N, C-alpha and C positions, 0 to 999 in steps of 0.2 A: 504493499500499500504506499502510495506516494503523499507524504504530509506536505502541504503547502502553507504559506502564510496566508491567513484569511482575516477578514475583519473581526471575526470571533474565533476564539480558541475551540479546538476539538475538545468536547467533554469526554472524559474517560472514567470507567468504573469497572472494578472487578466483579461486583456482586449484582449490579442491576442498573438499568437505564430507562428513563422515560423522556420522550421528546413530545412536546405538546404546544397547542396554539395559546397558551397563557401560563404565566409563571405560577399561578395558583393551582392550576391543573397539574403541572409538572411536579410541584411540591407535594401535593396530596398523593400522587402516584408513587414518589419516592418514599414518603412516610409509610405507605402500605407495604411496599417492598422491605423496608427496614424492620417492620413489624412481623415479617415472615411470610406475607402474602406472595402470590406468584404473579406472573406477568398479566394474566387475565384480571386478577383482583385490582392490580394497579391501574390498568387501562379502564376498567369500569369506574373506579373512584375518580379518576381524571375525567372520564366522560360526564359523570354527574356534575362535577365542578364546571366543566365547559358549558353545560346547559344553563348555568346560572351566570358565569362571566362573560360568555358570548351568546347570550339569548337570540341575538339577531341572526345567528348562523345555524343553531342547533338546539335541540330540547325534545321534550316528550312528544310534542306535536310533529316530529319529523320522522326520519328513517335512519337506518345504519347498515353497513356492510363491514365484515371483518374477515381476515385470515389469521389462523392460529397454527402455530407449530408447537406441539407438546413433545418434549424430548423423550418422554417415556414410551410413547407410541411410535415416534419416528414419522408421524403423518402430519400433513398440512390439511386443514379443513377450511371450509368457507361457510359463512353464515350470511344469508340474505334476509334482512328484516325490513324490507321496503313494503309499504302497504298498497293494496290494490284500489281500483276505482270503486266508488259506492255502487250499490245495486241499482239506483236511479240514473247513473251516469251512462247514458246511451248516446250514440250519434244523433238519433232521431230527437232526443230531448233538446240538444244544443241547437239543432236546425229549426226545431219548432219555436225556439225562442229567438230565431233570427240571428244566430251566431255562426259565422263561418269558421271560427277557431275558438278553442276553449280560452277563456279569459287568462291573462298572465298573472292576475291576482284577484283578490276578492273571494267570496264564498263559494263561487262556483269552480275555483281552482284547486280545492282542497281534496286530497286523497286520503284514505284511511292511514292513520299514523302508525308506524311499525317500530319506533325506536324502543318504546317501553318493553314490547315483547322480546326485542333483541337483548335488551339489558338483562331481563329476567332469565332468558334462556341461557345466556352466557354464564350468569352466576350459578344457575342450577347445574350445568354441565361441567364447568371448570372452576368455579369460584371456590375459595377455601376459607375466606372471611365472611362473617355474618353481613347480610345486606344492610343492617343498621349501621355497621361501621363503615362500609363502603359509601353510604349516602351521607354520613354525618357531616363532613366538611362542607359538602355542597348546600346541605340544609342550613347550617350555621352561617355560611357566607350569604345565602339568599335573605335569611331573617335579619342579620345585623349589617349587612351591606359590604360593599367594596368600592374603592375609588375607580371610576371609569377612566378609560383610555381616551387619547385623542381620536383614535379610529372609531370607537363607539360614540363618542360625542358627535362627531361628523355624521355618523349614520342616522342618529336620532334627529339631528337638525335637518338632514335632507329629507327624511321620510315623514316626520311629523306634521309638516306643513300640508301635505297632500292627504294623509291617511289618519282619520280620527282615532283609530284604535292606538296606533303608535304614539300619537300625541297624548291620549288619555293615560296611557300606562307609563310612559317614559319621560314626558316633558312637563305635563301639567303638575304632577305631584312634587316635582323637584326643581322646576324653573328651567331656565335656558341650560342645556348641557354644556359642560366644559370639563376638561381633564382634571381628574382629582375629586370631582364631586361623588359623593357616596350614594350608590344606588342600592336601595332596599327592595327586595321582592318577596313580601311576605306570602302572597298568594302562590308563587312558584315554590317557595320553601315548604308551605303546607301540601302541595300536590306531591312533591317529592317524598315528604314524610308519609303520605298515604300509600304511596307505591311501596316504600320500605316496610310499612306495617301490614299491608293487606295484599301485596303482589299484584297480579294482574287486576284483580277487582278494585284495586285502589285507584285504577286509572280507566280501564275500559268498562267499568260498571259503577253504579253508585253516584255519588255527588259530582265527581270530576266529569264523568261521562255525560251526566245530565246537563251540566253547565256547557260543555263542549257543543252537544247536540242543540240545545236551546238557543245558544249564541248564533250558530251556523243558521238554523232555521229562521230566526229572526232577521238575519242579514240576507235572506234569500237563497241559501244554499241547500244542498240535498244530502249531505252526510247524516244518517239516521242511526239510532241506537243499535239496530240490528247488524249495522256495518261494522260495529266494533267488537262483536261477539266472536268471530273465528279468530284463532290465533294465526298470525300472519308470517312469523318467522320460519325459515326452512334451512336445514343443514344440506349443503351440496358439496359435490366433489369439485375442487378447484380446477381451473384450467392450467396447463403447463406447457412450456416449450423450451428448447435449449437455445442458448445464445452464447457462442464461443464455447468457453469451458465452463458455463454455468447452466443451472436449471431455474427458470423464472416461473413463478406461480402467479396467477391473477384471478380475479373474480369472474365467475361464469354469469351468463345473462340471468337476470335482466341488466346487469352491469355492463358497462362498455370496456370491461377489462380486456376482452379479447383484442382490442385495438392495440394495446401495448405489445402483446405478443406478435401480432400481425406486422407492426411496424418494425419490430426486432427482427423478425424473420426475413422481411424484405431487406433490411439493412445489413444483415449478416454477410451477404455476398460482397459487400464493399469493404475495403481495407481501412476501416476507421481507426484500427488499433496499432498500425505499424509505422505511422509517421509518414506514409507516402502520399497522404491526401492533405491538401490545404484546408484551413478552417472554413473558407467559403465553399469548397467542394463538398466537405462534409455536411454543411447546413443545407446546401442545395439538394443533396440526395436525401436528407432526413426530411425536408419538406415534401419531396416527391413521395416518400413512404407515408407521411401524414395524410397527404391528399388522396392517395389510393385507399388508405384505410378508412378515412372519413366517408368516402363514397360507399364502402361496404356497411358502414354503421347505418346510414340512411336507408340503404337497400334492404338490409337483413334483420337488424336487431329489434327483437320484440320478446315478449313473455313466451318461453318454450311451451307452456301449456296451451297457448292460443295459435301457434304457429311454429315454423322451422327456421331458427336463425342460422343454421348451416355453420355452426361453430367449428365442428371437426374439419370442415374444408377450409374455413377462413385462417385457422391457425397452423395449417399444414405447410411444410416446406415446399411441397410441389406447387401449391397455390401462390405462395410468395414468389416463387420463380416466374410464374405466369404473370403476376401483377408487375413485377420488375420489367417485363418486356414492354409495359405501357408507360415507361418513364418519360419519353419524349411527348407522347400524347397528353398525358396528364398535366404537364407543366404548361400547356398552352390552351387551357379551357376558360373562356370568359364567364364572368358572373354579373348579376345585376344587383340592385341595391333595395334592401327593406331595413326596418328598425332592428336594432339589437336587443338583447335582454341580458340583464346582469344576473349573477348568482352568487351564493355564499354557502360555505360549508366549513367544518373544522375537522382536521386529521390529527391522529395521534398514534404513537407506537410505544411499546414497552417490551423490555427483556428482563429476565431474572437470573438468579445465581445458578439454577439448574439447567440453563440453556434453552428455556421456553421463550417464545417471542409471539407478539400479536401486532398486527397491522389493522388499524381501526379508523373508520370514517363515519361521521354522522352529519345530518344536514336537514334544514327545513327548505332547502333549495334557494330561493331568491333571498336577498337581505330582508329580514323580517317576514319571510314566507309569504303567505297570502295576505298579510297585514291585517288578518283577523286574529284577535286574541280572545280566548274563551273565557268570557265573563270576568270574574276577579281572580281566576286561577293563575294568571300570568303566563299560561301556556299559549305560545304563538303556533298557530296551525301552519303547516306546510302549504305550498302551492304546487305540488308535484303533478297534479292532474293535467296541468297545462302542457306537460311533456308529450301528451298523446296527440295524435292527428285525427282529423274527422273524415278522411278519405278511406272508406272500407277496403279499397283495393290494395292499400299500401301496408307495409309493415308498421307495427306500433300504432294501429288504429284503435280508437277507444272501444272498450267493451266492458260491461259490469264485471267486476271480480278479476279483471286483467291487471297486471302490474305494468306501470309505465317503463319504458326504456330509461335507464339511469346513467347519468354522468359519473356517479360515484364508483370509484375502484381503488383497490389497494394492491401492493405487490409484495412478494418475498423473492429473494434471490439466494440460491444455494450454490456452493462449490463442493463437490463431493457429498458427503453426508452432513455437512455443517452449514449452519446459516452464514451467508456472507453479509446480507443486508436486508432489512425490511423498510418499506418507506411509502410515501404517498403524498398528496397534496390537494388542497381545495383549488377551485378555479374552472369548474364547468368544462368547456371545451379545451381549456388550457391543461386540465388534469392529465389526460393521456400524453399530451406533448411534453409536459414537464416530467412525468414519470419516464418517459422514453429517453429524454436528454440526460436525465440523472443516472439512470442504468448505464447508458453510454459512458458518462463520466466515471462511474464506479468500476466498470468492467473493462471497457477499452482503455481508459486512461489511468486506471488505478488510483483515482483520486480518494482522499479521506472523505468521510460524510460531510463535514463542515465545508470543505472546499467545493464539493460537488453541489451542495444547495446554494453556495454564493456565486457559482460561476455564472457569467452573463448567458441569458437564455434568449430564445426567440419564441414568438407566438404568431402561428400563421392563421389568418382568417380568409375565407369563411370556414364555419364549423358545421354544425348540425342545426336543423330547424329549431327556432325560426332564424338562425344565423346563416343558413346555407345559401342565402342570396345577397350576402354582404359583398361589397367590392373587395377583390383580392389584395391582400396586403401582407407584408412581412414586417412585423415590428420586432425590434431587437433592443435588448438592455444596452445602456451605456457600458462601455468597457471593450467592445470589439474594436480592433484597430481600423484605420481608414482604408487600408488596402483590402481588407475583408469586405468592408462595406461596398467599396467601388466594385470588386469582383461580383458581389451578389447582384449588384445593379446591372452590370454587364450581362449576367445571366438571365436578366429579365424580371427580376423581382422589384416590386414597389416597396422599397425599404424605407422605414422611419425608425429613427432612434428615439427611444423614450426613456424616462427616468430609470436609473439603475435597478431599483427594486420594484419591478411592476408585475411580474407573472407568477401567480400561485403563492404558496407558503409551504414549502416543502419541508418535511421532517424525515430524517434517516437515522436508523441505528444500524451500525455495522459491527462485525465481529473481527477483531485482529486474530486471524487464524494462527498466527505465530505464537502470540503471547496469551491468547485467551481472553483478553478483556474486551468490554464492550465500549464502543466509540459512538457518541451522539452528535448529530448535527441539527440545527434548528435555523430557519430562514429569517434573515433580518428584513424580508420583504413585507412581513406583517409582524404582529406581536407573536413571538414564538421563542421557546426555551427548552433546551435539553439539560437535564440533571442526572447525575450518575453517583454511585457510591461504591 
């Protein structure tokens, strides 16, 4: 592993590591590890805290995905806890109400929330600490408050002017948001306490469920109590493919995780690793792999229970070879313009003294999700239903009980029988692009995890609907040399240089396979911290 000078030091630990999107989440996770908990305990405790300190990105009203490696079994497992469309959510319903697309926010954008089922299932299968202990820090922080960041203050200021629920919950009680102001969320703390005490019935039934459904009904939505009854989480076999001398695991559908494996398969034939290609040539080829893969997402990705996403084909080496043949064609396809859509998520990972590791992501999709908050519970409801399309002939078309195609994905990389790295990032269409680039940095260039997450990145648009009609552009972080920028423009890219810390918020935990210690990286692009011991 090549250690380089980075803006932040690589965090090292012999016994455990947590990398998380807030220092309070990372601190809680490390406390759990020091108390004897395993990586899953640490990730859960950190995830509960993230629901409180980053409520605009994640929480009980959202979804989660995770990959786990348990050293004792030697297996990697995948958990999909994303919620489906409500029973009344049909294409005909939206058409009858004069809608050509599902609204991007509001009561009609809400899918069944899956995060709570995922938290509880994780705890049931792999947790070793009492749920009361794992939720304790989150409940305390919600009830006593925490100082808000500049990032959160700006989000509240942006969205409270337009959305009454955000204004009512986050600005009116506390005044104008500014960094350092103490945010108390008693309702959210009570909701988490009910989950800790009553399990599933603390959220999907009883008082919290009643308030969720009553609020959504009053706002004109269609999520009903019966939609909350079926358990939504499912254990799945992860996807995997080799890259160079490693084995990479990703999330199966409805996650877009296959895209990372397909991009790696396409790129594997190019010598990114031996120093024979310039930086511009590497990026040019990476963008081609991205474009080819995003076409496949739009064409194929959907809930396997309702269609065939053809994943075995998409992640095969043979298919990658065929896609590579389209290199010249894919780099010359024009696009038109429509509006973009923002999104928000939080990612974290943890590893413990026994060699167990978890790669975990949770989200309410857009910033403040649907912008509908369930009564006085503090539970922000997701807007994931808007991921569906209303053309019944296309993949990912809306149907009741169907899970929408998800941007959320996480990865694990193995070399031999040992974990090399676990990682992920928020960022919607930037997620697979960021993960692809960081795996390249780790595997091809041998970077340490902090250098990998800090390295200048690129983001290519367009992505997926509704982003698939954006004008084509290649945005790159500050830090690339002028010769590289000039060469990319000569190759036909519409290059724009943006602020250094612009794409995603990656976290990576790697294993120093020579010395056995864990190495943590956390992205300065947003609030993110790695802690080890």
